[in-house]
C-alpha positions as CSV (number, residue, x, y, z in Angstrom):
1,M,-0.2,0.3,-0.2
2,A,2.2,2.7,-1.3
3,G,1.9,5.9,1.0
4,V,0.0,4.7,3.3
5,T,2.4,4.4,7.0
6,R,3.2,1.7,8.7
7,A,1.1,1.3,11.3
8,A,-1.8,2.3,9.0
9,E,-0.6,-1.0,6.7
10,L,-0.8,-2.9,10.4
11,T,-4.1,-1.6,11.5
12,V,-5.3,-2.6,7.4
13,K,-4.0,-6.5,7.7
14,R,-5.4,-6.8,11.8
15,L,-8.9,-5.7,10.2
16,L,-8.6,-8.3,7.1
17,T,-8.0,-11.1,9.2
18,R,-10.2,-10.1,11.9
19,G,-13.0,-10.5,8.5
20,F,-12.8,-6.7,7.7
21,V,-13.8,-5.6,4.7
22,V,-11.7,-2.6,3.8
23,H,-12.2,-0.3,0.3
24,E,-8.7,0.7,-0.5
25,P,-8.1,2.7,-4.4
26,L,-6.9,0.9,-8.2
27,R,-4.4,3.0,-9.1
28,P,-3.7,4.6,-11.8
29,A,-8.2,5.1,-12.0
30,W,-8.5,6.1,-8.5
31,D,-11.9,3.4,-8.0
32,C,-12.5,1.3,-5.2
33,G,-10.9,-1.6,-5.5
34,L,-13.9,-3.2,-3.5
35,C,-17.1,-1.1,-5.5
36,G,-15.9,0.1,-7.9
37,L,-16.9,3.4,-7.3
38,P,-14.9,6.7,-7.3
39,Y,-12.0,6.0,-4.6
40,P,-12.7,7.4,-1.8
41,C,-16.1,5.9,-1.6
42,R,-18.4,6.7,1.3
43,A,-17.2,3.0,3.2
44,A,-14.0,4.6,2.0
45,R,-14.2,7.4,4.0
46,E,-16.1,6.3,6.6
47,Q,-12.9,3.7,7.2
48,L,-10.4,6.3,6.6
49,L,-12.6,8.6,9.6
50,V,-12.0,5.7,12.1
51,R,-8.8,5.6,11.0
52,Y,-7.3,8.7,11.6
53,G,-10.4,10.6,13.4
54,L,-11.1,14.3,12.2
55,S,-7.3,15.4,12.6
56,A,-4.9,17.1,11.4
57,D,-3.7,13.5,10.4
58,L,-6.6,12.6,8.3
59,G,-6.2,15.7,6.5
60,E,-2.5,14.4,5.4
61,R,-3.4,11.3,4.1
62,A,-6.3,13.7,1.9
63,W,-3.7,16.3,0.3
64,E,-1.4,12.5,-0.3
65,M,-3.9,11.3,-1.9
66,L,-5.1,14.2,-3.8
67,E,-0.9,14.7,-4.8
68,Q,-1.1,11.3,-6.1
69,A,-4.6,11.0,-7.8
70,V,-3.4,14.7,-9.6
71,R,-0.5,12.4,-11.1
72,D,-2.4,9.9,-12.0
73,R,-5.5,11.1,-13.1
74,P,-4.1,14.4,-15.4
75,D,-8.5,13.8,-17.4
76,L,-9.7,15.6,-14.2
77,T,-9.5,19.2,-12.8
78,V,-7.8,19.8,-9.3
79,T,-10.8,20.9,-8.4
80,E,-12.9,17.9,-8.5
81,L,-10.2,16.2,-7.1
82,F,-10.1,18.2,-4.2
83,D,-13.2,17.8,-3.6
84,R,-13.2,14.0,-4.0
85,F,-10.0,14.1,-1.8
86,V,-9.8,16.7,0.8
87,A,-13.2,18.5,0.9
88,W,-15.5,16.2,2.5
89,S,-12.1,15.8,5.2
90,L,-12.7,19.3,6.1
91,P,-14.6,20.4,9.2
92,S,-18.1,21.1,8.0
93,E,-18.4,24.8,10.4
94,P,-15.3,26.9,10.3
95,S,-13.8,27.9,13.9
96,P,-15.1,30.7,15.4
97,R,-12.6,33.6,14.6
98,P,-12.6,36.7,16.7
99,V,-13.2,39.8,14.7
100,L,-10.4,42.2,15.3
101,G,-11.1,44.7,17.9
102,R,-14.1,42.7,19.9
103,P,-12.7,41.0,22.8
104,L,-14.0,37.3,22.8
105,S,-17.0,35.1,24.0
106,P,-15.9,33.5,27.5
């Protein structure tokens, strides 16, 4: 599994040996090797969330996949690939930002 940490690879192997099915991309098409949908399919997104949580690690992994897909899929626009690989991993609501000149609420 190219681009995946050793710990994540071992986690996937443990899941497979316990009967769990893992959705992984088939490259260079970037379709799910299990269900055939564009990767990351809904199940893959859920598995990535379980593996990384809503963390910087998830964002980093999503960005790594985007970079790989840009090279593999020159037929798709960067916007399409960003929406597919990164946008879903971003928080749905932005963090509150202070307004200049106003104190932060406690």
